[in-house]
N, C-alpha and C positions, 0 to 999 in steps of 0.2 A: 127623768131617769127611767130607763126601760130595763126591768129585771127579767124579762122573758128570755129564755134560751133561743138562739137562732133556730129557725125552722129546719134548716138542713141538718143541724146537730141532733135535734129531737128525732128526725127521721133516721139518722144514722144509728142512734141507740136502738131503734126498732129493728133496723137491719142486723145489728149485732145480735140481738135477742133471737132473731129468726135463724141466723147462722149457728148459734149455740144449739138451738133446738134441732136443727137439721144435721149438723156435723159433729159437734162436740159432745152433746149429751149421749148420743148413741155410742160414741167411742168410750165414754166414761162408763157406760153400762155394760159394754162387751167384755168377755173373757175375765169376769170378776175384777175389772179395773176399779170398781167401787171400793175395793180393799184399800186403795191409796187415800181414800177420803172418809171412810167410816171409822169405827172404833179401832180398827186394825192399822190405821194409817201410819203411825210411827214405826211399827214393826215391819209393815209391808215396804216402806220406803228405805229402810236402813239395813245395810249389810254389816251387821255387828262384827262378823268374823273378819271383815276387811277394814278394820279400824273405824267403823261407824260411817263409812262413805255411803252415798246414795246408791241404791241398787240399780243395776243396769237396766232392768225392765221398767223401773220407774222413770229413769231419764229418757228411755226410748219412747215411752208414752208421751212425755212432755214434748219431745222432738216431733212426734207425729202430729200432735195438736198444733204446734207452731207451723208445721209444713202445710196443714190444711188451712190455717188462718192466712198464711202467706199466699197460697194459691187463690184464696178468695179475695185477696186485696186488703185484708185488715191488719196484718201483722206490722206492716211498714207505714201505717197511717201517719205517724208523726214525722216521718222522714221526708226529705225533698222529693219532688216528683221525678227528678232525673234518676233517683234510686228506686223508683217504683212505689214511692209513698204518695201521700195526699197533702203534704205541707200542713199537717194538723197543728192547730194553734195550741197555745198553753191552756186557754180556756177549755177548748174541746178535750184535751187530754185529762184535765182535772175532772171534768164531768164524766168522761168515759171511765176513768179509773174508779171514781166513787161508785158509779153505776154497777160496774162489774164486781167490786168488793161487796157491795150491798146485797148481791145475790147469795152470798155465803160461800162455803167451801165448794170447790169444784175444779174441773179441768180447764174451765174457761179462764181462770185467774187464780193461780196458786200463789198466795202471798209469801209463803215460806221460801220459795225458790226464785222469787222475782219473775216468775213466769206469767205471761198474759197473752191472750190472743191479739191484743193490741200492744205491741212490744216497745222496747226502749233500747236504743243503740247509741249510748252517749260516746263511747270510744270511737265509733266510726265518724261521728261528727267532729270530735276533737282532732282526729287524724286529717279530716278534710280541711280543718282550719289551721292546723299547726304542722302537719306532716309535709315532708318533701314530696315532689311528684312521684318519685320512686316508691316512697312509703305508701302513698295513697293507692297506687296501682297494686302494690304487693299485699296490702292488708284489707282495704275496704271491701272489695268484692267477696273475699273469703269470710269476713266478719258478718256481712249481710246474709250470706248464704248458709252460715253456720258451719262452714268448713274449718274456720279458724276461730279460736277463742283466746281472748287476752285477759289474764288476771291482773290484779291491781296491787302492787307492792309498795304501799306508802307507810302504813303503821308498823311500829317496831315493838319488841318486847318491853322496852323501857320508855317508849314514846308513842303515845296515842294522839290525844288532842294537840300535844305540843310537837307537831310533825316537823317543824323547822329546826328542832333540836336533834334530828335523826343522827344516828351514829354510823350508818352505812356510808362508806366512802368509795369514790371512784377516782382513780388516778390515771394519767396518760401512760400508755405503754405500747411499744411497737412489738409485734410478733410476726415472724415470717415476712418481714418487710412491710407489714400493713399497720397503719396507725390505728390505735384503738384505746380501750379503757379497761383497767382491771377493777373489778367490783368486789368488795369484801363487806360483810355485815349480815344482819338478820332482819327478817320481816315477819309480821304476824297477821293473822286473819286475811291471808292472801287467797281469797275465795276462788274456788273453781280450778285450782292447780291440777287436780286429778285428770282433767280433760283439756286443760289449756295448752295451746301451741306456743304461746309467748307470755311472759310476765312483764308488764310495764313497771319497771323498777326505778324507784326514785333514790338518788344517792347524792351526797354533798360532793361537789367538785371544786368549790371555792368558798370563801367567806367564812363567817363565824356562826356558831350555834345560835339559833334564834332569828337569823336573817333569812328572809324568803328568797332573795337572790343568792345564787350559788348552789342551787339544787337543780339537778339535771335528771330528765326522764330517759330511760333506756328501754328499748323493746328487746328483751332478752329471750331467745328461744329456750323453751323449758328443757330441752335435751342438752343444753350447754354443760360442759364439764365443770364441776364445782358447785352447781346449783342442786340443792338437795331438800326435799320435803322431810323435815325432822319428825313431825308428828301432826296428827289432826286433832284439833281441840274439840272435845265433846261439849255440846252446848245444851242449853235449856230445852231447845226444840231440836230433835234429831230427825234426819241424819245430819252429818256435818261434812262440809267441804271447805272448811276454814283451817288451813295449816299454818304452822310455823315453818318458815323456809330459811335455809342458810345459804350464803354466798361466800365461797372460799376460793379465792384466786379465779373468779369468773371473768373471762375476757370476751369482749365484744368489739367489733370494728366501730369506727367513728360514725358510720352511717346508721348505727342503731339509735343514735340520739334523736329524740322526738321533741319538737318545739324549741330547739336551740339550746346551746350550752348555757348553763347557769339559770335558765328561765323555765325549767320543767314544771314548776308548780302551776303554771298557766293551764296545763292540761287538767290538773285536779280541780282547779277553780272554774274551769270552762263550763261544766254542766251541773255545778252544785245547786244552783237555784232551780233549774228545771227538775232535777231529781227530788229536791225537797218539797216542791209544791205538788208534784205528782204523788209522792209517797204520802204526803199529808192527806190528799184526797182519798187514797186507798184506806188509810186509817179511819178517816171520817166514814167511808162506806161500811167498813167492818163494824164500827161503833153503832151506826144506824141499824145494821142487821141484828146486833145483839139486843138493842132496845126493842125492835119490832117483834123479835122472837119471844122476848120476855113478856111483852104486853099480850101476845096471843096465848102464851102459856098461862098467864095470870087470869085471863078471862075463861080459859077452859078448865083449869084446875079448881076443884071444889072441896077443899078441906072443911070439916065442920058443917057441911051442907050448904055452903055458899061460895061463890067465886072468890078466889084469892085476890082478885083485883079490887074488891070493895074495901080492902084495908089500906089506910093512908100510909102505913109503913111500907107497903109495896108501891103505892102510887107515887109518893113524893120523890124518892130517889130517881125513879124513871122520868118523872117530870123534869127534874133538874138536868138529867142527861139529854133528854129530848130538846130542851131549851138551848143547851150549849151546842148541840148538833146543828140546830137551825142558825144560830149566830155564826158558828164557825164556817158553815157552808157559804154564807154570804161573804165572809172575809176571804176565804180561799178563792172563790170565783172572781171577786173584785180584784184581788191581787194578780191572778192569772190574766185577767182582762187587761190590766195595766201593763203587765209584762209583755203582752202582745203589741204594745204601742211604743216600745222603746228598745234600743239596742242593748246588748249585754252589758257594756260598761255603765250605762245609765241605770240598769237594774241593780247593779252592785251599789251605786251611790244613793239611789232613791227608794228602792224597794227591798233591799236585803233584810231589813228589820222585819218587814211584814211577812216575808217568806219564812223567816225564823219563827215568828209568832204562830203562823199557820202550822208549821211542822211540829214544833215541840208541844203545842197544845193538842193537836190532833192525836199524837202518839200517846200522850197522857190520857186523853179522853177515851181512846180505844181500850186501854188497859182498865180504866174505871168501868166502862160499859161491859166488858167481858166479865170482870169480877162481879158486877151487879147481876149479870145474867146467870152466873153460876149460883148466886145466892137466891135469886127468885126461883130457879129450877130445883133448888135443894140438892138432894143426893144425886139426882139424875144430871144436874148441871155440873157436878164435880166429876162425874164419870166421863169416859172417853166416848160415850154414845151420843154426846152432844159436842158441838164444835168449840164451845167457849174456852175450854182449857187450852186448846190448840191456838186459838186466836190470841189469848192472853200471852202464852209462852212465845209466840212469834213476835207480836207487836211490842213486847217488853224490850226486845233488842233495839228497837228504833229510838228508845229513849237514851241509848248509848251510841249507836252507830249513826251514820249520816249526819254527824255533828251532835254531840250529847246535849241534853237539855241545858246544862250549865253553859256550854259554849254558845248555844243559840240565844240564851237569855242575856249573856254578855254582849252578844251582837246587838240585841234590842236595846240594851242599856247604853251601848256606845252611840247609837243613833239618838236615843232619848235625851241623853245628857250632852250631846254635841262633841263626843270624842272622835266620832267618825261619821261618814255619810255626807249628805248634801249640806247639813248645817254646820259642819266643822269649820 
């Protein structure tokens, strides 16, 4: 067995570091942009008078960083070569995401906003695989260029993890001689609606509550009559772009259906494993950052005339975290490596439990590492002058979103006890 990373991937990490030093770090330092990352970050990013939405200058800075990364050939790394990407593998993406997160807070990889100089475009890939030729032409170029943005309307006020029990309904209706569908219901946590051109809206079109079949995905333009943002939910980590959205007599033509009538959940399931393994790698990198910063501080801090690091009460919790980081890194990379060697349907059958293991444990580990870093740093760690409170507040969300811990543990249990997966 060879545990060395491919030489070209190691070289690419160095190339990314050089790009950050040449392009991203100067942009971060210009015009007091550091305010978005230092102790002022939450206030600099948030327009509290506009419902807590992200400030326009903050989002403009992120857009400029993405533009530079795209021009340098990095932003589309994971995408197909015909889209200007490099066909980046799952293994490469996990290593890159860990590497960037381990650098700490910065414009190169802002975890709170899912922003990175090496981007992710799961909906573009879903449209490639499930969209009609007309939909691919209408959406994919705009999504890749940033001209279009599609939010994701799956979760509802009364239904989160139990998405197949959704109450949003779509029924056939002809208007102006055009066949279409009327949608009525509510969605929650429909991230990015303030800038979205479309909302990919999931609604039941047939079947019974709890059935996966019978749910259809509709690409609904956000300026459609009857679609309304009711409120933005203020969150643990601000700003917020997570609204509750209502659909009242919303009508779309039949060509708005994505992935076929009654089979829309395929879109949601299409990229879940890729997202979870990459997000696990980001949590791992952030956890590693917290531990390394704590070790450096414990060596430098000298209360009572000796380094803080000589105390076993400081050493042992960090030793446990460092051990878990090393073990989890191996599992994440092995799982990603195996994902590269099988088609998506096989991943669901053979590796879904390992992806869930990686994801739920990495998110929990990151929260524990951030909490320990705050404790080691004492009062300074609790302040906003260190990034640990920000890291904790952000990564705490991932123990709920992207599949809650409990849902992912249930997935692991299903494979372990033979209720699902290859051993069923």
